[in-house]
C-alpha positions as CSV (number, residue, x, y, z in Angstrom):
1,X,9.5,-5.4,63.6
2,X,12.2,-7.0,61.5
3,X,9.5,-8.5,59.2
4,X,8.0,-5.0,58.7
5,X,11.4,-3.6,58.0
6,X,12.1,-6.4,55.5
7,X,8.8,-5.7,53.7
8,X,9.7,-2.0,53.4
9,X,13.0,-2.9,51.9
10,X,11.3,-5.3,49.4
11,X,8.8,-2.7,48.4
12,X,11.7,-0.2,48.0
13,X,13.5,-2.6,45.7
14,X,10.3,-3.2,43.7
15,X,9.6,0.5,43.2
16,X,13.3,1.2,42.3
17,X,13.0,-1.6,39.6
18,X,9.7,-0.1,38.3
19,X,11.3,3.3,38.1
20,X,14.2,1.8,36.1
21,X,11.7,0.2,33.7
22,X,9.7,3.4,33.5
23,X,12.7,5.6,32.6
24,X,14.2,3.0,30.2
25,X,10.9,2.2,28.4
26,X,10.0,5.8,27.9
27,X,13.5,6.5,26.5
28,X,13.2,3.5,24.2
29,X,9.8,4.4,22.8
30,X,11.0,8.0,22.4
31,X,13.5,6.7,19.9
32,X,10.7,4.7,18.2
33,X,8.6,7.7,17.7
34,X,8.1,8.5,14.0
35,X,7.3,11.6,12.1
36,X,3.8,13.1,11.9
37,X,1.0,11.6,9.7
38,X,0.7,13.0,6.2
39,X,-3.0,12.6,5.8
40,X,-6.1,12.1,8.0
41,X,-9.8,12.7,7.5
42,X,-11.0,14.3,4.3
43,X,-11.5,17.8,5.9
44,X,-10.4,21.4,5.4
45,X,-10.0,24.5,7.5
46,X,-13.6,25.3,6.7
47,X,-14.6,22.3,8.9
48,X,-13.1,23.9,12.0
49,X,-14.3,26.6,14.4
50,X,-11.8,28.0,16.9
51,X,-13.1,29.0,20.4
52,X,-11.1,31.2,22.7
53,X,-12.1,32.1,26.3
54,X,-10.5,35.3,27.5
55,X,-10.3,36.9,31.0
56,X,-8.3,40.1,31.5
57,X,-5.5,38.9,29.2
58,X,-2.5,41.2,28.4
59,X,-3.7,43.1,25.4
60,X,-0.4,42.8,23.5
61,X,-0.4,39.1,24.0
62,X,-4.1,38.7,23.0
63,X,-3.5,40.6,19.8
64,X,-0.8,38.1,18.8
65,X,-3.1,35.2,19.7
66,X,-5.9,36.6,17.5
67,X,-3.5,37.3,14.6
68,X,-2.3,33.7,14.8
69,X,-5.9,32.4,14.7
70,X,-7.0,34.7,12.0
71,X,-4.2,33.5,9.7
72,X,-5.6,29.9,9.9
73,X,-8.5,30.9,7.7
74,X,-11.1,29.4,10.0
75,X,-14.2,30.9,11.7
76,X,-13.4,31.8,15.3
77,X,-15.4,32.8,18.4
78,X,-14.0,34.6,21.4
79,X,-15.9,34.5,24.7
80,X,-15.1,37.4,27.0
81,X,-15.5,36.0,30.6
82,X,-16.6,39.3,32.2
83,X,-14.0,41.0,29.8
84,X,-15.3,43.2,27.0
85,X,-13.1,46.0,25.6
86,X,-10.6,46.2,24.0
87,X,-11.0,42.4,23.3
88,X,-14.2,42.8,21.4
89,X,-12.7,45.4,19.0
90,X,-9.6,43.3,18.4
91,X,-11.7,40.2,17.6
92,X,-14.2,42.0,15.4
93,X,-11.5,43.9,13.5
94,X,-10.0,40.5,12.6
95,X,-13.3,39.0,11.5
96,X,-14.2,37.0,14.6
97,X,-17.3,36.7,16.7
98,X,-17.2,38.1,20.2
99,X,-19.5,37.0,23.0
100,X,-19.6,38.9,26.3
101,X,-20.4,37.2,29.6
102,X,-21.2,40.0,32.0
103,X,-20.3,38.0,35.1
104,X,-17.1,36.1,35.8
105,X,-18.0,32.4,35.3
106,X,-14.7,30.6,34.6
107,X,-13.2,28.8,31.7
108,X,-15.7,25.9,31.8
109,X,-18.7,28.2,31.3
110,X,-16.8,30.3,28.7
111,X,-16.0,27.4,26.4
112,X,-19.5,25.9,26.9
113,X,-21.0,29.2,25.8
114,X,-18.6,29.3,22.8
115,X,-19.6,25.8,21.9
116,X,-23.2,27.0,21.3
117,X,-21.9,28.8,18.3
118,X,-20.0,25.8,16.8
119,X,-21.7,23.8,14.0
120,X,-18.6,22.6,12.1
121,X,-17.2,19.1,12.2
122,X,-14.3,20.0,14.5
123,X,-13.7,22.5,17.2
124,X,-10.3,23.9,18.3
125,X,-9.9,25.4,21.7
126,X,-7.1,27.9,22.2
127,X,-6.2,29.7,25.4
128,X,-6.0,33.5,25.3
129,X,-2.2,33.5,26.1
130,X,-1.3,30.8,23.5
131,X,0.1,31.8,20.1
132,X,-0.3,29.1,17.4
133,X,1.8,28.7,14.2
134,X,0.3,29.4,10.8
135,X,-0.4,25.8,9.8
136,X,-1.8,24.6,13.1
137,X,-5.3,23.7,11.9
138,X,-4.2,21.8,8.8
139,X,-1.6,19.8,10.8
140,X,-3.9,18.9,13.6
141,X,-6.5,17.7,11.1
142,X,-4.0,15.2,9.7
143,X,-4.2,13.2,13.0
144,X,-8.0,12.6,12.8
145,X,-8.2,9.0,11.6
146,X,-11.4,7.2,12.4
147,X,-10.4,6.2,15.9
148,X,-9.0,9.6,17.0
149,X,-11.4,11.8,19.0
150,X,-9.0,14.7,20.0
151,X,-5.6,16.0,19.3
152,X,-3.4,18.4,21.3
153,X,-0.4,20.5,20.3
154,X,3.2,20.5,21.6
155,X,3.7,23.2,24.2
156,X,6.6,25.5,24.4
157,X,7.0,28.2,27.2
158,X,8.0,31.7,26.2
159,X,11.5,32.5,27.6
160,X,11.7,35.6,29.8
161,X,14.2,37.0,32.2
162,X,12.6,34.9,35.0
163,X,14.1,31.6,35.8
164,X,10.6,30.3,36.2
165,X,10.1,30.4,32.5
166,X,13.1,28.1,32.0
167,X,11.9,25.8,34.7
168,X,8.5,25.6,33.1
169,X,10.0,24.9,29.7
170,X,12.1,22.1,31.1
171,X,9.0,20.4,32.5
172,X,7.3,20.7,29.1
173,X,10.2,19.0,27.4
174,X,10.1,16.2,30.1
175,X,6.4,15.7,29.4
176,X,7.1,15.6,25.7
177,X,9.3,12.5,26.1
178,X,6.6,10.7,28.1
179,X,3.8,11.6,25.6
180,X,6.0,10.7,22.6
181,X,6.6,7.3,24.2
182,X,2.8,6.8,24.6
183,X,2.2,8.0,21.1
184,X,4.8,5.6,19.7
185,X,2.9,2.8,21.3
186,X,-0.1,3.8,19.3
187,X,-2.2,4.5,22.4
188,X,-3.8,7.6,24.0
189,X,-1.8,10.3,25.8
190,X,-2.7,11.0,29.4
191,X,-4.2,14.4,28.7
192,X,-4.8,16.7,25.7
193,X,-3.5,20.0,27.0
194,X,-6.3,22.6,26.9
195,X,-4.0,25.4,25.7
196,X,-4.5,24.2,22.1
197,X,-6.8,21.2,21.6
198,X,-8.9,20.0,18.6
199,X,-11.9,17.7,19.0
200,X,-14.7,16.1,17.0
201,X,-17.6,18.4,17.6
202,X,-20.2,15.7,17.7
203,X,-18.2,13.8,20.3
204,X,-17.7,16.6,22.8
205,X,-20.5,19.1,22.2
206,X,-23.1,17.2,24.2
207,X,-20.7,17.0,27.2
208,X,-19.7,20.7,27.0
209,X,-23.3,21.9,26.9
210,X,-24.4,19.6,29.8
211,X,-24.8,20.4,33.4
212,X,-22.3,17.6,34.1
213,X,-19.6,19.8,32.6
214,X,-20.9,23.3,33.3
215,X,-21.7,22.6,37.0
216,X,-19.0,20.0,37.7
217,X,-18.6,19.4,41.4
218,X,-15.9,17.7,43.5
219,X,-16.5,17.0,47.2
220,X,-19.7,18.9,46.9
221,X,-18.1,22.1,45.7
222,X,-18.2,23.5,42.1
223,X,-15.0,22.6,40.3
224,X,-13.3,25.0,37.9
225,X,-10.2,23.0,37.1
226,X,-9.5,19.9,35.0
227,X,-11.7,20.7,31.9
228,X,-9.0,19.3,29.6
229,X,-8.7,16.2,31.6
230,X,-12.4,15.7,31.7
231,X,-12.6,16.0,27.9
232,X,-9.7,13.6,27.5
233,X,-11.3,11.0,29.7
234,X,-14.6,11.5,27.8
235,X,-13.2,10.7,24.4
236,X,-11.4,7.6,25.8
237,X,-14.6,6.4,27.5
238,X,-16.4,6.7,24.1
239,X,-13.8,4.4,22.4
240,X,-11.7,7.1,20.8
241,X,-8.0,7.8,21.1
242,X,-6.5,11.0,22.6
243,X,-3.6,12.0,20.4
244,X,-0.9,14.6,20.3
245,X,0.8,16.5,17.4
246,X,4.5,17.1,18.1
247,X,5.2,19.1,15.0
248,X,2.7,21.8,16.0
249,X,4.6,23.8,18.6
250,X,2.6,26.5,20.3
251,X,4.0,29.2,22.5
252,X,2.4,30.0,25.8
253,X,3.1,32.7,28.4
254,X,5.5,31.8,31.2
255,X,4.8,32.2,34.9
256,X,6.3,35.6,36.0
257,X,8.3,34.1,39.0
258,X,8.7,30.9,41.0
259,X,5.9,32.0,43.4
260,X,3.5,32.0,40.5
261,X,5.0,28.8,39.2
262,X,4.5,27.1,42.5
263,X,0.8,28.1,42.7
264,X,0.3,26.9,39.1
265,X,2.0,23.6,40.0
266,X,-0.3,23.1,43.0
267,X,-3.4,23.6,40.8
268,X,-2.1,21.2,38.2
269,X,-1.2,18.6,40.8
270,X,-4.6,18.8,42.4
271,X,-6.4,18.4,39.1
272,X,-4.0,15.6,37.9
273,X,-4.2,13.5,41.0
274,X,-8.0,13.8,41.2
275,X,-8.4,12.6,37.6
276,X,-5.7,9.9,38.1
277,X,-7.8,8.3,40.9
278,X,-11.0,8.9,39.0
279,X,-9.8,7.3,35.8
280,X,-8.5,4.3,37.7
281,X,-11.6,3.7,39.7
282,X,-14.1,4.2,36.8
283,X,-12.1,2.1,34.4
284,X,-11.0,4.9,31.9
285,X,-7.3,4.2,32.4
286,X,-7.7,0.4,31.7
287,X,-9.9,1.1,28.7
288,X,-7.0,3.2,27.3
289,X,-4.7,0.2,27.5
290,X,-2.0,-1.4,29.7
291,X,0.7,1.0,28.7
292,X,-1.4,4.0,29.5
293,X,-2.2,2.5,32.9
294,X,1.5,1.8,33.6
295,X,2.5,5.4,32.6
296,X,-0.3,6.9,34.8
297,X,0.6,4.8,37.8
298,X,4.4,5.4,37.4
299,X,3.8,9.1,37.0
300,X,1.4,9.7,39.8
301,X,1.5,6.8,42.3
302,X,5.2,5.9,42.5
303,X,6.4,9.3,43.7
304,X,4.0,9.2,46.6
305,X,4.9,5.6,47.5
306,X,8.6,6.4,47.2
307,X,8.5,9.4,49.5
308,X,6.3,7.5,52.0
309,X,8.7,4.6,52.0
310,X,11.6,6.9,52.5
311,X,10.0,8.5,55.5
312,X,9.2,5.2,57.1
313,X,12.7,3.9,56.5
314,X,14.1,7.1,58.0
315,X,11.9,6.5,61.0
316,X,13.2,3.0,61.4
317,X,16.8,4.1,61.1
318,X,16.3,6.7,63.8
319,X,14.8,4.0,66.1
320,X,17.6,1.5,65.3
321,X,20.3,4.0,66.4
322,X,18.3,5.0,69.5
323,X,17.9,8.6,68.3
324,X,14.1,8.6,69.0
325,X,12.0,6.4,71.3
326,X,8.8,4.6,70.5
327,X,7.2,3.0,73.5
328,X,7.1,-0.8,73.0
329,X,9.3,-0.5,70.0
330,X,12.2,0.6,72.1
331,X,12.7,-2.9,73.7
332,X,13.1,-4.5,70.3
333,X,15.1,-1.8,68.6
334,X,17.5,-1.3,71.5
335,X,18.5,-5.0,71.4
336,X,21.9,-5.8,70.0
337,X,20.5,-8.4,67.7
338,X,18.1,-6.1,66.0
339,X,20.7,-3.3,65.7
340,X,23.1,-5.7,64.1
341,X,20.5,-7.1,61.6
342,X,19.3,-3.6,60.6
343,X,22.9,-2.3,60.3
344,X,23.9,-5.2,58.0
345,X,20.6,-4.7,56.1
346,X,21.6,-1.1,55.5
347,X,25.1,-2.1,54.5
348,X,23.8,-4.4,51.8
349,X,20.5,-2.8,50.7
350,X,21.3,0.9,50.5
351,X,24.2,0.4,48.0
352,X,22.0,-1.9,46.0
353,X,19.1,0.6,45.9
354,X,21.6,3.3,44.9
355,X,23.1,1.2,42.2
356,X,19.6,0.3,40.8
357,X,18.4,3.9,41.0
358,X,21.1,5.5,38.9
359,X,20.9,4.1,35.3
360,X,17.2,4.8,34.7
361,X,17.2,8.5,35.6
362,X,20.5,9.0,33.9
363,X,19.3,7.6,30.6
364,X,16.0,9.6,30.9
365,X,17.9,12.8,32.0
366,X,20.1,12.5,28.9
367,X,17.0,12.2,26.7
368,X,15.5,15.3,28.4
369,X,18.7,17.3,27.9
370,X,18.8,16.3,24.3
371,X,15.2,17.4,23.9
372,X,15.8,20.9,25.3
373,X,15.7,23.6,22.5
374,X,18.2,26.4,23.0
375,X,19.9,27.7,26.1
376,X,20.3,24.2,27.3
377,X,22.5,24.8,30.4
378,X,20.3,27.5,31.8
379,X,17.1,25.5,31.1
380,X,18.6,22.4,32.8
381,X,19.8,24.5,35.8
382,X,16.4,26.1,36.4
383,X,14.8,22.8,35.5
384,X,16.5,21.2,38.6
385,X,14.9,23.8,40.8
386,X,11.6,23.3,39.1
387,X,11.8,19.5,39.8
388,X,12.3,20.2,43.5
389,X,9.2,22.5,43.6
390,X,7.2,19.9,41.7
391,X,8.2,17.2,44.2
392,X,6.7,19.1,47.1
393,X,3.7,20.6,45.2
394,X,2.9,17.1,44.0
395,X,2.6,15.9,47.5
396,X,0.6,18.9,48.6
397,X,-1.6,18.5,45.5
398,X,-2.1,14.8,46.3
399,X,-3.2,15.6,49.9
400,X,-5.5,18.4,48.8
401,X,-6.7,17.0,45.4
402,X,-10.4,17.5,46.5
403,X,-9.9,21.2,46.3
404,X,-10.8,22.0,42.7
405,X,-12.6,25.3,43.1
406,X,-10.0,28.0,42.6
407,X,-9.9,30.0,39.3
408,X,-7.3,28.8,36.8
409,X,-5.7,32.3,36.5
410,X,-1.9,32.9,36.0
């Protein structure tokens, strides 16, 4: 029993040290991040087609989205996923092409159908609730060096009266630090966010038109989530880099309340954990490099290990003080020797773990606070609540990551 307890303490110290390294390294590489590239491939806006899937979007929001795309000067295609008017009229009045799918099929089928109308060198996917700035296409093109297969934009959440919007914005600023650190290392980011993502057409079109993408299944059930993660993994597997442009800041609609935020977080957690395990087992993470693998493991595996260790340690503590019984364990844990050793262990180890656990998160937290744009105090306050929700939804998503079949609606 004492050996088991000792092993738990050693693993706890190890995870605490890894967390310290994780937070410190991300903050360090954040400071190493440089400005955006000034040139990329020899291409223009005429080499890009924009594809937008739409399903029952708020009309006023959709108008702003289409206006933002129309200003880019590119050809654009909107796929109405069982949605027709007024979306068709809005698109055609702005010079776009509208495709109507009579039955609801989900985002995967919608972008796959839109891809059938793309014959340009690049394709840009934009969600129907995402407003892009006027120079989005030209700035994203600058990232396409020979080894880059896809580029995502930096996400900002529209502030509303709901605290959930501030919590969602806080999480985006946290992700920005991690992704900037990965970019500073010159490697791939973990995922190119599907809200606004540009790809090499020749690289992704075969996948998007295939049954592997359109009829993707998890645990024998058709999956509707994780299209952006599947595309990111695809370009990495094919020897390209997944990049991110931080000077293209798009604005997306916020969850209306924390209930919606929680549901959204569960969907994201399920998708993220599923692809985390998949990318580790099929070698995609290792192909992206050691730092990519370290970031993925620290982001997804360590929180689960930490909570598991915490629960086990709590269980042992309850036994050691005789609060709960455990059959054959009682004889050992009720002994004076065991209680003394465990008590001394706690007296020494707990302060040490606390001491080790403070600097890393403190440094990282200061970086996040500095990264928040406007209304900092309110964003940080609601961000704390959002982190608590994310903690529990991550665990639930981890335990139910095989459930990938619910529609990705807001």
